[in-house]
C-alpha positions as CSV (number, residue, x, y, z in Angstrom):
1,X,-2.1,-20.7,29.1
2,X,-0.8,-22.0,25.7
3,X,-0.4,-19.0,23.3
4,X,-0.3,-19.0,19.5
5,X,3.2,-19.2,18.0
6,X,5.0,-15.9,17.3
7,X,4.2,-14.6,13.7
8,X,0.8,-16.4,13.5
9,X,-2.7,-15.1,13.9
10,X,-6.1,-16.3,14.9
11,X,-8.8,-15.3,12.4
12,X,-12.4,-14.9,13.6
13,X,-15.4,-12.6,13.8
14,X,-15.7,-9.6,11.4
15,X,-12.1,-9.8,10.3
16,X,-12.7,-13.4,9.2
17,X,-15.7,-12.3,7.1
18,X,-13.5,-9.6,5.4
19,X,-11.0,-12.3,4.5
20,X,-13.7,-14.6,3.1
21,X,-15.0,-11.6,1.0
22,X,-11.6,-11.0,-0.4
23,X,-11.3,-14.7,-1.3
24,X,-14.7,-14.7,-2.9
25,X,-13.8,-11.8,-5.1
26,X,-10.6,-13.6,-6.1
27,X,-12.5,-16.8,-7.0
28,X,-15.0,-14.8,-9.0
29,X,-12.3,-13.0,-11.1
30,X,-10.4,-16.2,-11.6
31,X,-13.5,-17.9,-13.0
32,X,-14.0,-15.1,-15.5
33,X,-10.4,-15.4,-16.7
34,X,-10.7,-19.2,-16.9
35,X,-8.1,-20.0,-14.2
36,X,-8.7,-23.3,-12.4
37,X,-8.1,-23.7,-8.7
38,X,-5.2,-25.9,-7.6
39,X,-4.2,-27.1,-4.1
40,X,-0.7,-28.5,-3.4
41,X,0.7,-29.9,-0.1
42,X,1.7,-27.6,2.7
43,X,5.0,-29.5,3.0
44,X,7.1,-30.9,0.2
45,X,10.6,-32.4,-0.3
46,X,13.2,-29.8,0.7
47,X,15.0,-30.4,-2.6
48,X,12.0,-28.9,-4.5
49,X,12.5,-25.4,-2.9
50,X,16.3,-25.6,-2.8
51,X,16.4,-26.3,-6.6
52,X,13.4,-24.3,-7.6
53,X,13.8,-21.1,-5.5
54,X,17.6,-21.2,-5.4
55,X,20.2,-22.1,-2.9
56,X,21.5,-18.5,-2.7
57,X,18.1,-16.8,-1.9
58,X,17.4,-15.5,1.6
59,X,14.2,-17.6,1.6
60,X,16.2,-20.9,1.4
61,X,19.3,-19.8,3.4
62,X,17.4,-18.1,6.3
63,X,13.7,-18.5,6.2
64,X,12.5,-22.0,5.4
65,X,11.0,-24.3,8.1
66,X,12.9,-27.5,7.5
67,X,12.4,-30.8,9.3
68,X,12.9,-34.5,9.0
69,X,9.8,-36.8,9.0
70,X,9.7,-40.2,10.7
71,X,11.1,-41.8,7.6
72,X,14.2,-39.5,7.9
73,X,13.2,-37.6,4.8
74,X,14.0,-33.9,4.5
75,X,10.8,-31.9,4.3
76,X,10.1,-28.1,4.1
77,X,6.9,-26.2,4.9
78,X,6.2,-24.4,1.6
79,X,7.6,-20.8,1.6
80,X,5.9,-19.9,-1.7
81,X,3.5,-21.4,-4.2
82,X,5.1,-21.6,-7.6
83,X,7.5,-24.5,-7.0
84,X,4.7,-26.7,-5.8
85,X,2.6,-25.9,-8.8
86,X,5.5,-26.7,-11.2
87,X,6.2,-29.9,-9.4
88,X,2.5,-30.9,-9.8
89,X,2.5,-29.8,-13.5
90,X,5.4,-32.2,-14.1
91,X,4.3,-35.1,-12.0
92,X,0.8,-35.2,-13.5
93,X,2.1,-34.6,-17.0
94,X,-0.1,-31.6,-17.5
95,X,2.2,-30.5,-20.3
96,X,0.5,-33.3,-22.4
97,X,-2.9,-31.5,-22.1
98,X,-4.1,-28.5,-24.0
99,X,-1.7,-25.6,-23.3
100,X,-1.5,-23.2,-21.6
101,X,-2.5,-24.5,-18.2
102,X,-3.9,-21.6,-16.2
103,X,-4.2,-22.2,-12.5
104,X,-4.5,-20.3,-9.2
105,X,-3.9,-21.2,-5.6
106,X,-4.8,-19.6,-2.2
107,X,-3.2,-21.0,0.9
108,X,-0.8,-20.7,3.8
109,X,3.0,-20.3,3.4
110,X,5.7,-20.4,6.0
111,X,8.8,-18.2,6.4
112,X,10.9,-17.8,9.5
113,X,11.4,-14.0,9.5
114,X,10.9,-11.1,11.9
115,X,7.2,-10.6,12.3
116,X,5.9,-7.1,11.5
117,X,2.8,-5.4,10.0
118,X,1.8,-7.3,6.9
119,X,4.6,-9.8,7.2
120,X,4.0,-12.9,9.4
121,X,5.7,-16.3,9.7
122,X,2.5,-18.0,8.6
123,X,1.2,-16.0,5.7
124,X,-1.7,-16.5,3.3
125,X,-0.8,-16.1,-0.3
126,X,-2.9,-16.0,-3.4
127,X,-1.1,-16.7,-6.7
128,X,-1.8,-17.5,-10.3
129,X,0.3,-19.2,-12.9
130,X,0.2,-19.6,-16.7
131,X,2.3,-22.7,-17.8
132,X,2.9,-23.3,-21.5
133,X,2.8,-19.9,-23.1
134,X,5.7,-17.7,-24.1
135,X,3.4,-15.0,-25.6
136,X,4.0,-11.5,-24.2
137,X,0.2,-11.3,-24.0
138,X,0.4,-13.8,-21.1
139,X,2.7,-11.4,-19.3
140,X,0.3,-8.4,-19.8
141,X,-2.8,-10.4,-19.0
142,X,-1.6,-11.7,-15.7
143,X,-0.6,-8.2,-14.6
144,X,-4.0,-6.9,-15.7
145,X,-5.8,-9.6,-13.8
146,X,-3.9,-8.7,-10.6
147,X,-4.7,-5.0,-11.0
148,X,-8.4,-5.8,-11.7
149,X,-8.6,-7.9,-8.5
150,X,-7.3,-5.0,-6.5
151,X,-9.6,-2.5,-8.2
152,X,-12.7,-4.8,-7.6
153,X,-11.8,-4.9,-3.9
154,X,-11.9,-1.1,-3.9
155,X,-8.2,-0.2,-3.6
156,X,-7.0,3.0,-5.2
157,X,-3.6,4.5,-6.1
158,X,-2.5,1.2,-7.5
159,X,1.0,1.3,-9.2
160,X,2.6,-1.3,-11.4
161,X,6.4,-1.2,-11.6
162,X,7.8,-3.1,-14.6
163,X,11.2,-4.4,-15.6
164,X,12.8,-7.0,-17.8
165,X,15.7,-9.3,-16.9
166,X,15.9,-10.5,-20.5
167,X,16.8,-13.9,-21.9
168,X,19.8,-16.0,-20.7
169,X,22.3,-14.0,-22.8
170,X,21.0,-10.7,-21.5
171,X,21.0,-12.0,-17.9
172,X,24.5,-13.4,-18.1
173,X,25.8,-10.1,-19.5
174,X,24.1,-8.2,-16.7
175,X,25.4,-10.6,-14.1
176,X,29.0,-10.1,-15.4
177,X,28.4,-6.3,-15.3
178,X,27.2,-6.5,-11.6
179,X,30.2,-8.5,-10.6
180,X,32.6,-6.1,-12.2
181,X,30.8,-3.2,-10.6
182,X,30.5,-4.5,-7.0
183,X,33.8,-6.4,-6.7
184,X,36.0,-3.4,-6.1
185,X,33.5,-2.1,-3.4
186,X,32.9,-5.3,-1.4
187,X,34.4,-3.8,1.7
188,X,31.5,-1.3,1.8
189,X,28.8,-4.0,1.6
190,X,27.4,-6.3,4.2
191,X,28.5,-9.9,4.9
192,X,25.5,-11.3,3.0
193,X,26.3,-9.3,-0.1
194,X,29.9,-10.5,0.0
195,X,28.6,-14.1,-0.3
196,X,26.0,-13.2,-3.0
197,X,28.7,-11.8,-5.3
198,X,29.8,-15.4,-6.2
199,X,26.4,-17.2,-5.8
200,X,24.0,-14.8,-7.3
201,X,25.0,-11.1,-7.8
202,X,21.4,-10.1,-8.6
203,X,20.4,-10.8,-4.9
204,X,22.7,-7.9,-3.9
205,X,20.1,-5.5,-5.3
206,X,17.6,-6.9,-2.8
207,X,19.8,-6.2,0.2
208,X,17.8,-4.4,3.0
209,X,21.0,-3.4,4.9
210,X,22.8,-1.5,2.0
211,X,19.7,-0.5,0.1
212,X,20.1,3.3,0.7
213,X,23.8,3.5,-0.1
214,X,24.9,5.3,-3.3
215,X,26.7,2.2,-4.4
216,X,23.3,0.5,-4.8
217,X,21.6,3.5,-6.4
218,X,24.4,3.8,-9.0
219,X,24.5,0.0,-9.9
220,X,24.0,-1.0,-13.5
221,X,20.4,-1.8,-14.6
222,X,19.0,-4.7,-16.5
223,X,17.6,-2.5,-19.2
224,X,21.1,-1.5,-20.3
225,X,22.0,-5.1,-21.0
226,X,18.9,-6.4,-22.9
227,X,19.8,-7.8,-26.3
228,X,17.6,-6.9,-29.3
229,X,15.3,-9.8,-29.0
230,X,14.7,-9.2,-25.3
231,X,14.1,-5.5,-25.8
232,X,11.6,-6.3,-28.6
233,X,9.7,-8.7,-26.3
234,X,9.7,-6.1,-23.5
235,X,8.2,-3.5,-25.8
236,X,5.4,-5.9,-26.8
237,X,4.5,-6.5,-23.1
238,X,4.3,-2.7,-22.7
239,X,2.2,-2.3,-25.8
240,X,-0.3,-5.0,-24.6
241,X,-0.5,-3.3,-21.2
242,X,-1.4,-0.1,-23.0
243,X,-4.2,-1.9,-24.9
244,X,-5.5,-3.3,-21.6
245,X,-5.4,0.2,-20.1
246,X,-3.0,-0.8,-17.3
247,X,-0.9,2.1,-16.1
248,X,2.7,1.2,-15.3
249,X,6.1,2.7,-14.9
250,X,9.4,1.1,-15.8
251,X,11.6,0.5,-12.8
252,X,15.0,-1.0,-13.9
253,X,15.9,-1.7,-10.2
254,X,13.3,-4.5,-9.9
255,X,14.9,-8.0,-10.0
256,X,12.6,-9.9,-7.6
257,X,13.8,-12.1,-4.8
258,X,13.8,-15.6,-6.4
259,X,16.4,-17.1,-8.8
260,X,14.0,-18.6,-11.4
261,X,12.9,-15.3,-13.1
262,X,13.8,-14.1,-16.6
263,X,12.3,-11.6,-19.0
264,X,9.3,-9.8,-17.4
265,X,9.3,-9.0,-13.7
266,X,6.9,-6.7,-11.9
267,X,5.7,-5.5,-8.6
268,X,2.3,-3.9,-7.7
269,X,2.1,-1.3,-4.9
270,X,-0.4,1.1,-3.4
271,X,-0.1,4.4,-1.6
272,X,-2.1,4.4,1.7
273,X,-2.4,6.7,4.6
274,X,0.9,6.6,6.5
275,X,2.5,4.2,4.0
276,X,3.6,5.0,0.5
277,X,4.6,2.3,-2.0
278,X,3.2,-0.5,0.1
279,X,4.1,-3.7,-1.8
280,X,1.1,-5.9,-2.3
281,X,2.6,-8.5,-4.6
282,X,4.6,-9.3,-7.7
283,X,5.8,-11.9,-10.1
284,X,7.4,-12.5,-13.4
285,X,8.3,-15.0,-16.1
286,X,10.2,-18.2,-15.3
287,X,10.8,-20.0,-18.5
288,X,13.5,-22.3,-17.2
289,X,12.0,-23.6,-13.9
290,X,10.0,-26.6,-15.3
291,X,13.2,-27.9,-17.1
292,X,15.2,-27.2,-14.0
293,X,12.9,-29.5,-12.0
294,X,13.2,-32.3,-14.6
295,X,10.2,-31.5,-16.7
296,X,10.1,-30.5,-20.4
297,X,11.2,-27.0,-21.6
298,X,8.1,-24.9,-20.8
299,X,7.5,-21.2,-20.8
300,X,5.7,-19.9,-17.7
301,X,4.7,-16.7,-15.9
302,X,3.2,-16.2,-12.4
303,X,2.0,-13.7,-9.8
304,X,1.5,-13.8,-6.1
305,X,0.1,-11.5,-3.4
306,X,0.0,-11.7,0.3
307,X,-3.6,-11.5,1.6
308,X,-2.3,-10.0,4.8
309,X,-1.0,-7.1,2.9
310,X,-4.2,-6.7,0.9
311,X,-6.3,-6.6,4.1
312,X,-3.9,-4.1,5.6
313,X,-4.2,-1.9,2.4
314,X,-8.0,-2.1,2.6
315,X,-8.0,-1.0,6.2
316,X,-5.5,1.8,5.5
317,X,-7.6,3.2,2.7
318,X,-10.9,2.8,4.7
319,X,-12.5,0.7,2.1
320,X,-16.0,-0.4,3.0
321,X,-16.2,-4.1,2.5
322,X,-19.8,-5.4,1.9
323,X,-19.8,-8.3,4.4
324,X,-22.9,-9.9,5.8
325,X,-22.6,-9.0,9.4
326,X,-26.2,-9.5,10.3
327,X,-29.0,-12.1,10.7
328,X,-32.2,-12.0,8.7
329,X,-34.1,-13.2,11.7
330,X,-33.6,-14.4,15.3
331,X,-36.1,-16.8,16.8
332,X,-37.1,-16.3,20.4
333,X,-38.9,-18.6,22.8
334,X,-39.5,-19.2,26.6
335,X,-40.7,-22.7,27.2
336,X,-39.8,-26.2,26.0
337,X,-42.8,-26.5,23.6
338,X,-41.8,-23.2,21.9
339,X,-38.1,-24.3,21.8
340,X,-39.0,-27.4,19.9
341,X,-40.9,-25.3,17.4
342,X,-38.0,-22.9,17.2
343,X,-35.7,-25.8,16.3
344,X,-38.0,-26.9,13.5
345,X,-38.6,-23.3,12.2
346,X,-34.9,-22.4,12.1
347,X,-34.2,-25.4,10.0
348,X,-37.0,-24.5,7.6
349,X,-35.9,-20.9,7.2
350,X,-32.2,-21.9,6.7
351,X,-33.2,-24.4,4.0
352,X,-35.2,-21.6,2.4
353,X,-32.0,-19.4,2.2
354,X,-32.4,-17.1,5.2
355,X,-29.6,-16.3,7.7
356,X,-31.2,-17.4,10.9
357,X,-30.3,-18.2,14.5
358,X,-32.1,-18.9,17.8
359,X,-31.4,-19.2,21.6
360,X,-29.0,-21.9,22.9
361,X,-28.2,-20.9,26.5
362,X,-31.7,-20.8,28.2
363,X,-31.7,-17.0,28.6
364,X,-34.8,-15.2,29.4
365,X,-36.8,-13.2,26.9
366,X,-35.2,-9.9,27.9
367,X,-31.7,-11.3,27.4
368,X,-32.7,-12.8,24.1
369,X,-33.7,-9.3,22.8
370,X,-30.2,-8.1,23.7
371,X,-28.6,-11.1,22.0
372,X,-30.6,-10.3,18.8
373,X,-29.3,-6.8,18.9
374,X,-25.7,-8.0,19.3
375,X,-26.2,-10.3,16.3
376,X,-27.6,-7.4,14.3
377,X,-30.8,-9.3,13.5
378,X,-33.2,-7.5,11.0
379,X,-36.3,-9.3,12.3
380,X,-37.3,-11.0,15.5
381,X,-39.6,-14.0,15.5
382,X,-41.2,-14.2,19.0
383,X,-42.9,-17.5,19.6
384,X,-45.8,-17.9,22.0
385,X,-47.6,-21.2,22.7
386,X,-51.0,-19.6,22.4
387,X,-50.2,-18.0,19.1
388,X,-48.7,-21.3,17.8
389,X,-51.8,-23.2,18.7
390,X,-53.7,-20.7,16.5
391,X,-51.2,-21.2,13.6
392,X,-49.7,-17.8,14.1
393,X,-46.5,-16.1,15.3
394,X,-45.4,-12.6,16.1
395,X,-42.7,-11.0,13.9
396,X,-41.0,-7.7,14.7
397,X,-38.9,-5.3,12.6
398,X,-35.9,-4.7,14.8
399,X,-35.2,-1.4,13.1
400,X,-38.7,0.2,13.1
401,X,-39.9,-1.8,16.1
402,X,-43.2,-2.5,14.3
403,X,-44.8,-5.8,15.2
404,X,-47.2,-8.0,13.3
405,X,-49.1,-11.2,14.0
406,X,-49.0,-13.4,10.9
407,X,-50.0,-16.9,9.8
408,X,-47.1,-19.4,10.2
409,X,-47.6,-20.6,6.6
410,X,-47.1,-17.1,5.4
411,X,-43.7,-16.5,7.2
412,X,-41.4,-17.3,4.3
413,X,-43.3,-15.1,1.9
414,X,-43.3,-12.3,4.4
415,X,-39.6,-12.4,5.1
416,X,-38.8,-12.8,1.4
417,X,-40.9,-9.7,0.5
418,X,-39.8,-7.5,3.5
419,X,-36.1,-8.3,3.4
420,X,-35.9,-7.5,-0.3
421,X,-37.5,-4.1,0.4
422,X,-35.0,-3.5,3.2
423,X,-32.0,-4.5,1.2
424,X,-33.2,-2.1,-1.6
425,X,-33.3,0.8,0.9
426,X,-29.8,-0.1,2.1
427,X,-28.4,0.0,-1.4
428,X,-30.0,3.4,-2.1
429,X,-28.6,4.7,1.2
430,X,-25.1,3.4,0.2
431,X,-25.3,5.1,-3.2
432,X,-26.2,8.4,-1.5
433,X,-23.3,8.0,0.9
434,X,-20.8,7.3,-1.9
435,X,-22.0,10.1,-4.2
436,X,-20.3,13.4,-3.8
437,X,-21.1,15.2,-7.0
438,X,-23.3,18.3,-7.1
439,X,-25.1,17.3,-10.3
440,X,-26.5,14.0,-9.3
441,X,-27.4,15.2,-5.8
442,X,-29.3,18.2,-6.9
443,X,-33.0,18.7,-6.0
444,X,-34.3,17.5,-9.4
445,X,-32.2,14.3,-9.3
446,X,-34.4,11.3,-9.8
């Protein structure tokens, strides 16, 4: 048997419906904030990621899927979404349009790393980018959008951790301070950190091997090296977050794992049962990346979250996701004449907006009843040749087991009326389940 590759997953059934629901919520929020959907290629020229993400990052040095195509060109499966968005922004000269350009993406990324819970080699990532605005409001807004998406999905205990890397002057000063701090202690650091000290000292702070050592905990922080202008900008971001009622805490240890960040950087985490500080996503400002990739000098900020992590958090917090795991009706038949009518009727009901299915494997009526139960069908339409000749059919409420013989021409009206009533009862039941306060559940509550 051929098995799926390590670090990948098949998505189907109820789990697939949960994913689709999450994506629908994202699409809805993005529309409200006027972000337009953008799709970029799954593979791009390797140079894009080497120049954009940075030669010294773990993603480029250890995790990218690189290959040569039949034209002997070096290609890479995209490990993240921002570089491709920037490439498209430059190639299609979007900087000539009305700025800022606000876009979002939702697609698969590929990183060769050790698979574990919430971290796969093929991952699905949602991200959003604002290209062409240096206003601190853009920083605050993109953080608030991310938080609002998580809240709309039902997640609780959301934490925003915020930091600033400052402008080029501030970052250069900080880089020098890190080099001076770590150089005398290189013998106590891992091999990777010894290489990072010359290529990009900030990456040392992302080290998983030495993370718990005192040398890391006592390292200089970015906040200490912000110049006056960068500090002022950071204060504005925090002020706007306060206006947007986004709770946050400043964590000067956050530097993010990619080379293109400056000024605002942030991570968003949640506390779940069994896992505290589960990282959902993060992002930051990257004002130099467009120019670095041969475009005009353009200020940008972005955010990305792994949907695998989001689904894991929803499951850990036992969030009830309102997916449609049911049929409105299941059409049953026995003979060929009834089957032909079932084909016609299922088409009519689907075009009228109902979730409908019928029998495809020539099972008997008893087995069809079991199939309808497995598919969680609200109503059963039981066809009978004699009834059909009289312009009638039998319909059964699969919950109450009540049956009625109705006119065929009345079926759509019947379903429309009764399904609406049933949905109303379900909403009332859900409200009662979710309500735990004594006041609204008292005897005189209306």
